[in-house]
N, CA, C and O atoms as a CHARMM CRD file, in Angstrom:
* protein
*
  364
    1    1 MET  N      0.95900  -1.11300   0.23900 PROA 1      0.00000
    2    1 MET  CA    -0.02000  -0.01400   0.07300 PROA 1      0.00000
    3    1 MET  C      0.78800   1.23800   0.17300 PROA 1      0.00000
    4    1 MET  O      1.73000   1.23900   0.96500 PROA 1      0.00000
    5    2 ASN  N      0.50700   2.41100  -0.61000 PROA 2      0.00000
    6    2 ASN  CA     1.22900   3.57200  -1.38600 PROA 2      0.00000
    7    2 ASN  C      0.81100   4.27600   0.07800 PROA 2      0.00000
    8    2 ASN  O     -0.36000   4.20700   0.45300 PROA 2      0.00000
    9    3 GLU  N      1.70100   4.87400   0.78600 PROA 3      0.00000
   10    3 GLU  CA     1.20500   5.94600   2.08300 PROA 3      0.00000
   11    3 GLU  C      1.12800   6.99000   1.51100 PROA 3      0.00000
   12    3 GLU  O      0.21800   7.78100   1.75700 PROA 3      0.00000
   13    4 ASP  N      2.14600   7.24400   0.54100 PROA 4      0.00000
   14    4 ASP  CA     1.90000   8.88700  -0.02500 PROA 4      0.00000
   15    4 ASP  C      0.50700   9.34500  -0.52200 PROA 4      0.00000
   16    4 ASP  O     -0.01100  10.46100  -0.49100 PROA 4      0.00000
   17    5 LYS  N     -0.01400   7.99200  -1.05400 PROA 5      0.00000
   18    5 LYS  CA    -1.42000   8.71000  -1.63500 PROA 5      0.00000
   19    5 LYS  C     -2.50300   8.98600  -0.37000 PROA 5      0.00000
   20    5 LYS  O     -3.64100   9.37300  -0.63400 PROA 5      0.00000
   21    6 TYR  N     -2.09900   8.77800   0.92100 PROA 6      0.00000
   22    6 TYR  CA    -3.09100   9.07200   1.90700 PROA 6      0.00000
   23    6 TYR  C     -2.67900   9.94300   2.86900 PROA 6      0.00000
   24    6 TYR  O     -2.75700   9.79500   4.08900 PROA 6      0.00000
   25    7 SER  N     -2.02700  11.29500   1.96000 PROA 7      0.00000
   26    7 SER  CA    -1.56000  12.43400   2.75300 PROA 7      0.00000
   27    7 SER  C     -2.27100  13.63500   1.98600 PROA 7      0.00000
   28    7 SER  O     -2.10600  14.03000   0.83200 PROA 7      0.00000
   29    8 TRP  N     -2.98900  14.02300   2.84800 PROA 8      0.00000
   30    8 TRP  CA    -4.02400  15.25300   2.22100 PROA 8      0.00000
   31    8 TRP  C     -3.86400  15.95800   3.20500 PROA 8      0.00000
   32    8 TRP  O     -3.41400  15.64100   4.30700 PROA 8      0.00000
   33    9 SER  N     -4.40500  17.41500   2.65900 PROA 9      0.00000
   34    9 SER  CA    -4.24600  18.85700   3.45900 PROA 9      0.00000
   35    9 SER  C     -5.52400  19.36200   3.09200 PROA 9      0.00000
   36    9 SER  O     -6.14400  18.91900   2.12500 PROA 9      0.00000
   37   10 VAL  N     -6.04000  20.48900   4.00400 PROA 10     0.00000
   38   10 VAL  CA    -7.33100  20.93800   3.82900 PROA 10     0.00000
   39   10 VAL  C     -6.76800  22.49100   3.88000 PROA 10     0.00000
   40   10 VAL  O     -5.96100  22.65000   4.79500 PROA 10     0.00000
   41   11 THR  N     -7.01800  23.62900   3.11200 PROA 11     0.00000
   42   11 THR  CA    -6.64000  24.78800   3.11100 PROA 11     0.00000
   43   11 THR  C     -7.90600  25.61600   4.20700 PROA 11     0.00000
   44   11 THR  O     -9.09700  25.30700   4.17300 PROA 11     0.00000
   45   12 LEU  N     -7.43600  26.48300   4.95000 PROA 12     0.00000
   46   12 LEU  CA    -7.84600  27.38000   5.76700 PROA 12     0.00000
   47   12 LEU  C     -8.38100  28.51400   5.58400 PROA 12     0.00000
   48   12 LEU  O     -7.38600  29.19400   5.33600 PROA 12     0.00000
   49   13 PHE  N     -9.40500  29.31700   5.52300 PROA 13     0.00000
   50   13 PHE  CA    -9.60900  30.45600   5.08000 PROA 13     0.00000
   51   13 PHE  C     -9.82000  31.47900   6.26500 PROA 13     0.00000
   52   13 PHE  O     -9.90500  31.06700   7.42200 PROA 13     0.00000
   53   14 CYS  N     -9.89300  32.68700   5.98400 PROA 14     0.00000
   54   14 CYS  CA    -9.81300  34.04000   6.89400 PROA 14     0.00000
   55   14 CYS  C    -11.28800  34.11900   6.88500 PROA 14     0.00000
   56   14 CYS  O    -11.83600  34.17900   5.78400 PROA 14     0.00000
   57   15 SER  N    -12.07200  34.12900   8.05100 PROA 15     0.00000
   58   15 SER  CA   -13.55700  34.40100   8.37500 PROA 15     0.00000
   59   15 SER  C    -13.87800  35.67500   7.66700 PROA 15     0.00000
   60   15 SER  O    -14.96300  35.92200   7.14100 PROA 15     0.00000
   61   16 THR  N    -12.73200  36.54100   7.70300 PROA 16     0.00000
   62   16 THR  CA   -13.41300  37.84100   7.91600 PROA 16     0.00000
   63   16 THR  C    -13.24500  38.46300   5.99500 PROA 16     0.00000
   64   16 THR  O    -13.91400  39.36700   5.49400 PROA 16     0.00000
   65   17 CYS  N    -12.29400  37.72900   5.37600 PROA 17     0.00000
   66   17 CYS  CA   -11.67600  38.07000   4.20200 PROA 17     0.00000
   67   17 CYS  C    -11.61000  36.91600   3.15100 PROA 17     0.00000
   68   17 CYS  O    -11.31500  37.16600   1.98200 PROA 17     0.00000
   69   18 GLY  N    -11.90200  35.58300   3.60100 PROA 18     0.00000
   70   18 GLY  CA   -11.69500  34.60800   2.77100 PROA 18     0.00000
   71   18 GLY  C    -10.15600  34.39500   2.47500 PROA 18     0.00000
   72   18 GLY  O     -9.91600  33.45400   1.71900 PROA 18     0.00000
   73   19 SER  N     -8.89400  35.23400   3.02700 PROA 19     0.00000
   74   19 SER  CA    -8.00100  34.56900   2.40500 PROA 19     0.00000
   75   19 SER  C     -7.28800  33.33300   2.75300 PROA 19     0.00000
   76   19 SER  O     -7.68800  32.91500   3.83900 PROA 19     0.00000
   77   20 ASP  N     -6.47700  32.67700   2.28400 PROA 20     0.00000
   78   20 ASP  CA    -5.56500  31.33200   2.73300 PROA 20     0.00000
   79   20 ASP  C     -4.11300  31.71800   2.84300 PROA 20     0.00000
   80   20 ASP  O     -3.19600  30.91800   3.02500 PROA 20     0.00000
   81   21 GLN  N     -4.01700  32.77000   2.73900 PROA 21     0.00000
   82   21 GLN  CA    -2.35600  33.57200   3.53000 PROA 21     0.00000
   83   21 GLN  C     -2.34600  33.83500   4.89000 PROA 21     0.00000
   84   21 GLN  O     -3.24800  34.51800   5.37400 PROA 21     0.00000
   85   22 PHE  N     -1.43200  33.37900   5.59100 PROA 22     0.00000
   86   22 PHE  CA    -1.52200  33.26500   7.11000 PROA 22     0.00000
   87   22 PHE  C     -0.06800  33.63400   7.41800 PROA 22     0.00000
   88   22 PHE  O      0.86400  33.21100   6.73300 PROA 22     0.00000
   89   23 ALA  N      0.10000  34.49300   8.54600 PROA 23     0.00000
   90   23 ALA  CA     1.75700  34.59200   9.07700 PROA 23     0.00000
   91   23 ALA  C      1.54900  34.09400  10.41300 PROA 23     0.00000
   92   23 ALA  O      0.65700  34.58600  11.10300 PROA 23     0.00000
   93   24 PHE  N      2.09400  33.40800  10.73300 PROA 24     0.00000
   94   24 PHE  CA     2.78700  32.61100  11.96600 PROA 24     0.00000
   95   24 PHE  C      3.68700  31.80000  12.57100 PROA 24     0.00000
   96   24 PHE  O      4.06800  30.95300  11.76300 PROA 24     0.00000
   97   25 ASP  N      4.27100  31.66500  13.78700 PROA 25     0.00000
   98   25 ASP  CA     5.29500  31.09300  14.28700 PROA 25     0.00000
   99   25 ASP  C      4.93700  29.44100  14.32700 PROA 25     0.00000
  100   25 ASP  O      4.08000  28.82400  14.95800 PROA 25     0.00000
  101   26 ASP  N      5.95200  29.01100  13.39500 PROA 26     0.00000
  102   26 ASP  CA     6.01600  27.36900  13.11800 PROA 26     0.00000
  103   26 ASP  C      6.29700  26.67600  14.63800 PROA 26     0.00000
  104   26 ASP  O      5.78600  25.64900  15.08600 PROA 26     0.00000
  105   27 GLU  N      7.26200  27.56300  15.27200 PROA 27     0.00000
  106   27 GLU  CA     7.45400  26.47700  16.60200 PROA 27     0.00000
  107   27 GLU  C      6.81800  26.36100  17.73000 PROA 27     0.00000
  108   27 GLU  O      7.10400  25.57200  18.63000 PROA 27     0.00000
  109   28 SER  N      5.36500  27.64400  17.71000 PROA 28     0.00000
  110   28 SER  CA     4.33200  27.37700  19.01500 PROA 28     0.00000
  111   28 SER  C      3.06200  27.50700  18.11300 PROA 28     0.00000
  112   28 SER  O      2.74300  28.28500  17.21400 PROA 28     0.00000
  113   29 ASP  N      2.46700  26.43500  18.71000 PROA 29     0.00000
  114   29 ASP  CA     1.35300  26.44000  18.54500 PROA 29     0.00000
  115   29 ASP  C      0.06600  27.26900  19.19300 PROA 29     0.00000
  116   29 ASP  O     -1.15600  27.33000  19.06000 PROA 29     0.00000
  117   30 SER  N      1.08200  27.84300  19.94600 PROA 30     0.00000
  118   30 SER  CA    -0.27100  28.76700  20.97400 PROA 30     0.00000
  119   30 SER  C      0.19900  30.73800  20.17600 PROA 30     0.00000
  120   30 SER  O     -0.35700  31.81700  20.38100 PROA 30     0.00000
  121   31 ALA  N      0.92600  30.52000  19.65000 PROA 31     0.00000
  122   31 ALA  CA     1.18600  32.05600  18.81400 PROA 31     0.00000
  123   31 ALA  C      0.13900  32.41100  18.15000 PROA 31     0.00000
  124   31 ALA  O     -0.36800  31.59300  17.38300 PROA 31     0.00000
  125   32 PRO  N     -0.31100  33.46500  18.27100 PROA 32     0.00000
  126   32 PRO  CA    -1.46300  33.99300  17.45300 PROA 32     0.00000
  127   32 PRO  C     -1.01400  33.85600  15.72000 PROA 32     0.00000
  128   32 PRO  O      0.15400  33.83900  15.33200 PROA 32     0.00000
  129   33 VAL  N     -2.25900  33.76400  14.79800 PROA 33     0.00000
  130   33 VAL  CA    -1.88900  33.68200  13.45700 PROA 33     0.00000
  131   33 VAL  C     -2.66800  34.64500  12.93500 PROA 33     0.00000
  132   33 VAL  O     -3.79200  34.75700  13.42400 PROA 33     0.00000
  133   34 THR  N     -2.20100  35.71800  11.64200 PROA 34     0.00000
  134   34 THR  CA    -2.43000  36.97100  11.30200 PROA 34     0.00000
  135   34 THR  C     -2.47200  36.35300   9.79700 PROA 34     0.00000
  136   34 THR  O     -1.72600  35.67700   9.08800 PROA 34     0.00000
  137   35 CYS  N     -4.00600  37.07500   9.68200 PROA 35     0.00000
  138   35 CYS  CA    -4.33700  37.07400   8.08700 PROA 35     0.00000
  139   35 CYS  C     -3.19600  38.06500   7.17800 PROA 35     0.00000
  140   35 CYS  O     -3.14400  39.28400   7.34100 PROA 35     0.00000
  141   36 ALA  N     -2.25600  37.27100   6.14700 PROA 36     0.00000
  142   36 ALA  CA    -1.67500  38.33400   5.84200 PROA 36     0.00000
  143   36 ALA  C     -2.60200  39.39400   5.17700 PROA 36     0.00000
  144   36 ALA  O     -2.05400  40.49600   5.15200 PROA 36     0.00000
  145   37 ASP  N     -4.24000  39.37400   4.45900 PROA 37     0.00000
  146   37 ASP  CA    -4.68400  40.25500   3.88800 PROA 37     0.00000
  147   37 ASP  C     -5.16400  41.53300   4.90100 PROA 37     0.00000
  148   37 ASP  O     -4.85700  42.72500   4.89300 PROA 37     0.00000
  149   38 SER  N     -6.19300  40.61500   5.90600 PROA 38     0.00000
  150   38 SER  CA    -7.31600  41.53000   6.63700 PROA 38     0.00000
  151   38 SER  C     -6.28300  42.13200   8.01600 PROA 38     0.00000
  152   38 SER  O     -6.47800  43.19900   8.59800 PROA 38     0.00000
  153   39 GLY  N     -5.41800  41.35900   8.26000 PROA 39     0.00000
  154   39 GLY  CA    -4.26000  41.74300   9.33500 PROA 39     0.00000
  155   39 GLY  C     -5.09800  41.09500  10.42600 PROA 39     0.00000
  156   39 GLY  O     -4.48400  40.95300  11.48400 PROA 39     0.00000
  157   40 ARG  N     -6.41800  40.64700  10.41700 PROA 40     0.00000
  158   40 ARG  CA    -6.72900  39.77400  11.73700 PROA 40     0.00000
  159   40 ARG  C     -6.31500  38.30600  12.23800 PROA 40     0.00000
  160   40 ARG  O     -6.09000  37.22300  11.69900 PROA 40     0.00000
  161   41 GLN  N     -6.33200  38.97200  13.92700 PROA 41     0.00000
  162   41 GLN  CA    -5.52500  38.16100  14.63400 PROA 41     0.00000
  163   41 GLN  C     -6.30000  36.83200  15.16900 PROA 41     0.00000
  164   41 GLN  O     -7.49900  37.01400  15.37700 PROA 41     0.00000
  165   42 THR  N     -5.74300  35.37300  15.45400 PROA 42     0.00000
  166   42 THR  CA    -6.95900  34.71300  16.04300 PROA 42     0.00000
  167   42 THR  C     -5.63800  33.53300  16.37300 PROA 42     0.00000
  168   42 THR  O     -4.48700  33.65300  15.95500 PROA 42     0.00000
  169   43 THR  N     -6.11900  32.49800  17.15500 PROA 43     0.00000
  170   43 THR  CA    -5.18100  31.38300  17.33500 PROA 43     0.00000
  171   43 THR  C     -5.93700  30.19400  16.23200 PROA 43     0.00000
  172   43 THR  O     -6.96300  30.25300  15.55500 PROA 43     0.00000
  173   44 ARG  N     -4.83500  29.06100  16.43700 PROA 44     0.00000
  174   44 ARG  CA    -5.25600  28.37400  15.40500 PROA 44     0.00000
  175   44 ARG  C     -6.18100  27.70300  15.90400 PROA 44     0.00000
  176   44 ARG  O     -7.09700  27.50500  15.10500 PROA 44     0.00000
  177   45 ASP  N     -6.32800  27.25000  16.94400 PROA 45     0.00000
  178   45 ASP  CA    -7.52600  26.66200  17.38500 PROA 45     0.00000
  179   45 ASP  C     -8.73900  26.98500  17.12800 PROA 45     0.00000
  180   45 ASP  O     -9.59600  26.11200  16.98700 PROA 45     0.00000
  181   46 GLU  N     -9.04800  28.44000  17.01100 PROA 46     0.00000
  182   46 GLU  CA   -10.22900  29.34600  16.72200 PROA 46     0.00000
  183   46 GLU  C     -9.96700  29.23600  15.15900 PROA 46     0.00000
  184   46 GLU  O    -11.06100  29.60900  14.73500 PROA 46     0.00000
  185   47 LEU  N     -9.20100  28.95700  14.04900 PROA 47     0.00000
  186   47 LEU  CA    -8.92200  29.21500  12.72500 PROA 47     0.00000
  187   47 LEU  C     -9.46200  28.12600  12.67700 PROA 47     0.00000
  188   47 LEU  O    -10.57300  28.22000  12.15400 PROA 47     0.00000
  189   48 ILE  N     -9.09700  26.72000  13.09800 PROA 48     0.00000
  190   48 ILE  CA    -9.77500  25.19100  12.58100 PROA 48     0.00000
  191   48 ILE  C    -11.15100  25.50000  13.28700 PROA 48     0.00000
  192   48 ILE  O    -12.08400  25.02600  12.63800 PROA 48     0.00000
  193   49 ARG  N    -11.54400  26.16200  14.43400 PROA 49     0.00000
  194   49 ARG  CA   -13.06900  26.03900  14.47700 PROA 49     0.00000
  195   49 ARG  C    -14.16600  26.58800  13.49300 PROA 49     0.00000
  196   49 ARG  O    -15.14900  25.95300  13.11100 PROA 49     0.00000
  197   50 GLU  N    -13.74800  28.19000  13.06500 PROA 50     0.00000
  198   50 GLU  CA   -14.05100  28.68600  11.75700 PROA 50     0.00000
  199   50 GLU  C    -14.15400  27.61900  10.88100 PROA 50     0.00000
  200   50 GLU  O    -15.24200  27.36800  10.36300 PROA 50     0.00000
  201   51 SER  N    -13.20100  26.97800  10.65400 PROA 51     0.00000
  202   51 SER  CA   -13.19300  26.54800   9.20900 PROA 51     0.00000
  203   51 SER  C    -13.54900  24.57000   9.17900 PROA 51     0.00000
  204   51 SER  O    -13.02200  23.62700   8.59000 PROA 51     0.00000
  205   52 SER  N    -14.60700  24.69900  10.07200 PROA 52     0.00000
  206   52 SER  CA   -15.04500  23.03500  10.85800 PROA 52     0.00000
  207   52 SER  C    -16.08800  22.73200   9.79900 PROA 52     0.00000
  208   52 SER  O    -16.59200  21.64700  10.08700 PROA 52     0.00000
  209   53 GLU  N    -16.61800  23.22700   8.71100 PROA 53     0.00000
  210   53 GLU  CA   -17.41200  22.97600   7.78500 PROA 53     0.00000
  211   53 GLU  C    -16.61700  22.54000   6.49300 PROA 53     0.00000
  212   53 GLU  O    -16.90700  21.50100   5.90000 PROA 53     0.00000
  213   54 ASN  N    -15.81600  23.20300   6.17000 PROA 54     0.00000
  214   54 ASN  CA   -14.83100  23.17800   5.34900 PROA 54     0.00000
  215   54 ASN  C    -14.25000  21.90900   5.44200 PROA 54     0.00000
  216   54 ASN  O    -14.28500  21.05200   4.55800 PROA 54     0.00000
  217   55 ILE  N    -13.55200  21.78200   6.87100 PROA 55     0.00000
  218   55 ILE  CA   -12.91100  20.48000   6.95800 PROA 55     0.00000
  219   55 ILE  C    -13.48600  19.07000   7.05600 PROA 55     0.00000
  220   55 ILE  O    -13.00800  17.97400   6.76400 PROA 55     0.00000
  221   56 GLU  N    -15.14600  19.60100   7.76700 PROA 56     0.00000
  222   56 GLU  CA   -16.01500  18.17500   7.39600 PROA 56     0.00000
  223   56 GLU  C    -16.02200  17.52000   6.23800 PROA 56     0.00000
  224   56 GLU  O    -15.69300  16.34200   6.10000 PROA 56     0.00000
  225   57 LEU  N    -16.50600  18.47800   5.12600 PROA 57     0.00000
  226   57 LEU  CA   -16.52600  18.51500   3.65700 PROA 57     0.00000
  227   57 LEU  C    -15.08400  17.40400   3.02600 PROA 57     0.00000
  228   57 LEU  O    -15.18400  16.39000   2.33600 PROA 57     0.00000
  229   58 HSD  N    -13.70900  18.11900   3.61900 PROA 58     0.00000
  230   58 HSD  CA   -12.97100  17.52400   2.75000 PROA 58     0.00000
  231   58 HSD  C    -12.61100  15.89800   3.67600 PROA 58     0.00000
  232   58 HSD  O    -11.97100  14.93000   3.26500 PROA 58     0.00000
  233   59 ALA  N    -13.10000  16.03900   4.63000 PROA 59     0.00000
  234   59 ALA  CA   -12.84800  14.65200   5.51000 PROA 59     0.00000
  235   59 ALA  C    -13.66100  13.89700   5.08600 PROA 59     0.00000
  236   59 ALA  O    -13.20900  12.76200   5.23800 PROA 59     0.00000
  237   60 ALA  N    -15.34900  13.84600   4.28700 PROA 60     0.00000
  238   60 ALA  CA   -16.04400  13.11500   3.95100 PROA 60     0.00000
  239   60 ALA  C    -15.17900  12.64300   2.44600 PROA 60     0.00000
  240   60 ALA  O    -14.91800  11.47400   2.16400 PROA 60     0.00000
  241   61 ASP  N    -14.85900  13.72900   1.67400 PROA 61     0.00000
  242   61 ASP  CA   -14.44500  13.40100   0.20000 PROA 61     0.00000
  243   61 ASP  C    -13.17600  12.14500   0.66700 PROA 61     0.00000
  244   61 ASP  O    -13.05300  11.00000   0.23300 PROA 61     0.00000
  245   62 ILE  N    -12.45600  12.78500   1.56900 PROA 62     0.00000
  246   62 ILE  CA   -11.33600  11.92500   1.70700 PROA 62     0.00000
  247   62 ILE  C    -11.41000  10.57300   2.39900 PROA 62     0.00000
  248   62 ILE  O    -10.51900   9.73000   2.49400 PROA 62     0.00000
  249   63 GLY  N    -12.64300  10.53800   2.85900 PROA 63     0.00000
  250   63 GLY  CA   -13.07500   9.27400   3.62500 PROA 63     0.00000
  251   63 GLY  C    -13.55700   8.41200   2.42600 PROA 63     0.00000
  252   63 GLY  O    -13.33500   7.21600   2.61700 PROA 63     0.00000
  253   64 GLU  N    -14.00300   8.62400   1.54400 PROA 64     0.00000
  254   64 GLU  CA   -14.74000   8.35600   0.42300 PROA 64     0.00000
  255   64 GLU  C    -13.38700   7.75700  -0.39400 PROA 64     0.00000
  256   64 GLU  O    -13.40100   6.54000  -0.57600 PROA 64     0.00000
  257   65 GLN  N    -12.33500   8.43500  -0.85100 PROA 65     0.00000
  258   65 GLN  CA   -11.40200   8.44400  -1.65100 PROA 65     0.00000
  259   65 GLN  C    -10.64100   7.54200  -1.00900 PROA 65     0.00000
  260   65 GLN  O     -9.85200   6.98400  -1.77200 PROA 65     0.00000
  261   66 ALA  N    -10.57400   7.12500   0.32300 PROA 66     0.00000
  262   66 ALA  CA    -9.62000   6.13600   1.13900 PROA 66     0.00000
  263   66 ALA  C    -10.38500   4.48500   0.79000 PROA 66     0.00000
  264   66 ALA  O     -9.87100   3.49400   0.27100 PROA 66     0.00000
  265   67 THR  N    -11.54200   4.66300   1.22400 PROA 67     0.00000
  266   67 THR  CA   -12.47900   3.61000   0.95700 PROA 67     0.00000
  267   67 THR  C    -12.27800   2.85400  -0.39000 PROA 67     0.00000
  268   67 THR  O    -12.04800   1.64800  -0.48300 PROA 67     0.00000
  269   68 ALA  N    -12.40900   3.81500  -1.51200 PROA 68     0.00000
  270   68 ALA  CA   -12.40400   3.20800  -2.88700 PROA 68     0.00000
  271   68 ALA  C    -10.82700   2.56400  -3.14100 PROA 68     0.00000
  272   68 ALA  O    -10.65800   1.41000  -3.53500 PROA 68     0.00000
  273   69 ASN  N     -9.69600   3.53000  -2.84100 PROA 69     0.00000
  274   69 ASN  CA    -8.32400   2.63400  -3.18000 PROA 69     0.00000
  275   69 ASN  C     -8.25600   1.54600  -1.86700 PROA 69     0.00000
  276   69 ASN  O     -7.71400   0.48900  -2.18900 PROA 69     0.00000
  277   70 LEU  N     -8.73700   1.61400  -0.35400 PROA 70     0.00000
  278   70 LEU  CA    -8.58800   0.23100  -0.07000 PROA 70     0.00000
  279   70 LEU  C     -9.34700  -0.88700  -0.69900 PROA 70     0.00000
  280   70 LEU  O     -8.92700  -2.02800  -0.89300 PROA 70     0.00000
  281   71 ALA  N    -10.28700  -0.50400  -0.93200 PROA 71     0.00000
  282   71 ALA  CA   -11.02100  -1.48400  -1.76600 PROA 71     0.00000
  283   71 ALA  C    -10.44700  -2.09900  -3.06100 PROA 71     0.00000
  284   71 ALA  O    -10.63400  -3.30500  -3.22900 PROA 71     0.00000
  285   72 LYS  N     -9.65200  -1.28200  -4.15200 PROA 72     0.00000
  286   72 LYS  CA    -9.01900  -1.89000  -5.35700 PROA 72     0.00000
  287   72 LYS  C     -7.71400  -1.79800  -4.49400 PROA 72     0.00000
  288   72 LYS  O     -7.52800  -3.01000  -4.38000 PROA 72     0.00000
  289   73 ASP  N     -6.89100  -1.34400  -3.94700 PROA 73     0.00000
  290   73 ASP  CA    -5.66800  -2.39400  -3.35000 PROA 73     0.00000
  291   73 ASP  C     -6.31800  -3.88800  -3.09700 PROA 73     0.00000
  292   73 ASP  O     -5.99100  -4.84700  -3.79700 PROA 73     0.00000
  293   74 LEU  N     -7.27000  -3.98400  -2.02900 PROA 74     0.00000
  294   74 LEU  CA    -7.90000  -5.26300  -1.44000 PROA 74     0.00000
  295   74 LEU  C     -7.94600  -6.33000  -2.69600 PROA 74     0.00000
  296   74 LEU  O     -7.34900  -7.39300  -2.87000 PROA 74     0.00000
  297   75 ASN  N     -8.75600  -5.71800  -3.37900 PROA 75     0.00000
  298   75 ASN  CA    -9.10700  -6.24700  -4.86300 PROA 75     0.00000
  299   75 ASN  C     -8.02000  -7.21800  -5.59100 PROA 75     0.00000
  300   75 ASN  O     -8.10900  -8.41800  -5.84700 PROA 75     0.00000
  301   76 LYS  N     -6.83000  -6.17600  -5.86900 PROA 76     0.00000
  302   76 LYS  CA    -5.71300  -6.12400  -6.42100 PROA 76     0.00000
  303   76 LYS  C     -4.78500  -7.49100  -5.64400 PROA 76     0.00000
  304   76 LYS  O     -4.18100  -8.41200  -6.19400 PROA 76     0.00000
  305   77 SER  N     -4.93000  -7.23600  -4.42800 PROA 77     0.00000
  306   77 SER  CA    -3.89400  -8.50300  -3.71200 PROA 77     0.00000
  307   77 SER  C     -4.84200  -9.61800  -3.79800 PROA 77     0.00000
  308   77 SER  O     -4.30700 -10.58600  -4.33700 PROA 77     0.00000
  309   78 LEU  N     -5.64900  -9.75600  -3.57200 PROA 78     0.00000
  310   78 LEU  CA    -6.79800 -11.23300  -3.84900 PROA 78     0.00000
  311   78 LEU  C     -6.51700 -11.87700  -5.11300 PROA 78     0.00000
  312   78 LEU  O     -6.46700 -13.09700  -5.26500 PROA 78     0.00000
  313   79 ARG  N     -6.30700 -10.87000  -6.15600 PROA 79     0.00000
  314   79 ARG  CA    -6.19700 -11.28500  -7.57400 PROA 79     0.00000
  315   79 ARG  C     -4.89400 -11.86000  -7.71100 PROA 79     0.00000
  316   79 ARG  O     -4.57300 -12.91800  -8.25200 PROA 79     0.00000
  317   80 ASP  N     -3.90100 -10.63300  -6.89500 PROA 80     0.00000
  318   80 ASP  CA    -2.43800 -11.41300  -7.10400 PROA 80     0.00000
  319   80 ASP  C     -2.11700 -12.80400  -6.43700 PROA 80     0.00000
  320   80 ASP  O     -1.28800 -13.58300  -6.90900 PROA 80     0.00000
  321   81 ALA  N     -2.79500 -13.02600  -5.37900 PROA 81     0.00000
  322   81 ALA  CA    -2.56900 -13.99000  -4.32600 PROA 81     0.00000
  323   81 ALA  C     -2.96400 -15.52400  -5.05000 PROA 81     0.00000
  324   81 ALA  O     -2.36800 -16.58600  -4.87100 PROA 81     0.00000
  325   82 SER  N     -4.18500 -15.26500  -5.93700 PROA 82     0.00000
  326   82 SER  CA    -4.96200 -16.57500  -6.32200 PROA 82     0.00000
  327   82 SER  C     -4.67100 -16.63300  -7.94600 PROA 82     0.00000
  328   82 SER  O     -5.34900 -17.33800  -8.69400 PROA 82     0.00000
  329   83 LYS  N     -3.78400 -15.96000  -8.31400 PROA 83     0.00000
  330   83 LYS  CA    -3.28900 -16.44400  -9.80300 PROA 83     0.00000
  331   83 LYS  C     -3.20800 -17.62300 -10.21700 PROA 83     0.00000
  332   83 LYS  O     -3.77600 -18.07300 -11.21100 PROA 83     0.00000
  333   84 SER  N     -2.35500 -18.30800  -9.33500 PROA 84     0.00000
  334   84 SER  CA    -1.86800 -19.73300  -9.40900 PROA 84     0.00000
  335   84 SER  C     -2.95800 -20.71900  -9.32600 PROA 84     0.00000
  336   84 SER  O     -2.63500 -21.88800  -9.53700 PROA 84     0.00000
  337   85 ASN  N     -4.18200 -20.46500  -9.05800 PROA 85     0.00000
  338   85 ASN  CA    -5.04600 -21.07000  -8.45100 PROA 85     0.00000
  339   85 ASN  C     -6.48000 -20.89900  -9.53900 PROA 85     0.00000
  340   85 ASN  O     -7.40600 -20.09400  -9.43600 PROA 85     0.00000
  341   86 LYS  N     -6.28900 -21.80900 -10.42400 PROA 86     0.00000
  342   86 LYS  CA    -7.31000 -21.87700 -11.56400 PROA 86     0.00000
  343   86 LYS  C     -9.01800 -22.05600 -11.17100 PROA 86     0.00000
  344   86 LYS  O     -9.90600 -21.81100 -11.98600 PROA 86     0.00000
  345   87 ASN  N     -9.24900 -22.50000  -9.85200 PROA 87     0.00000
  346   87 ASN  CA   -10.52900 -22.53500  -8.91600 PROA 87     0.00000
  347   87 ASN  C    -11.33500 -21.38400  -8.57200 PROA 87     0.00000
  348   87 ASN  O    -12.56100 -21.33900  -8.48000 PROA 87     0.00000
  349   88 ILE  N    -10.17900 -20.11500  -8.32800 PROA 88     0.00000
  350   88 ILE  CA   -11.04800 -19.05900  -7.78400 PROA 88     0.00000
  351   88 ILE  C    -10.84200 -17.78900  -9.30700 PROA 88     0.00000
  352   88 ILE  O     -9.84800 -17.34300  -9.88000 PROA 88     0.00000
  353   89 ARG  N    -12.25900 -17.59500  -9.47900 PROA 89     0.00000
  354   89 ARG  CA   -12.00400 -16.73700 -10.22400 PROA 89     0.00000
  355   89 ARG  C    -12.65700 -15.01300  -9.76500 PROA 89     0.00000
  356   89 ARG  O    -13.34500 -14.91100  -8.74900 PROA 89     0.00000
  357   90 PHE  N    -12.42800 -14.09400 -10.40100 PROA 90     0.00000
  358   90 PHE  CA   -12.93800 -12.60000  -9.77300 PROA 90     0.00000
  359   90 PHE  C    -13.56300 -11.81700 -11.06600 PROA 90     0.00000
  360   90 PHE  O    -12.86900 -11.43900 -12.01000 PROA 90     0.00000
  361   91 VAL  N    -14.79000 -11.65300 -10.98100 PROA 91     0.00000
  362   91 VAL  CA   -15.60500 -11.19700 -12.15900 PROA 91     0.00000
  363   91 VAL  C    -15.81000  -9.71200 -11.88000 PROA 91     0.00000
  364   91 VAL  O    -16.45200  -9.01900 -12.66900 PROA 91     0.00000
């Protein structure tokens, strides 16, 4: 299973102006996040909470894609494992 295809990211947007550009301190999770366009400051937790609807929509899409990929990988593994057996067929 290729783990690279299971790495997704969700873009967060400023609730004031809709920008996705923020300035923040990488080393501190508690440092404020500042919108590059509106200058609005907020915490990371608040930004995530404000974007929860967007995150939930992406999570649903990611779940569907992961389920489809898992089914495809499982089917391929079963086909490969049973290639030498002529009594097992997949339709």
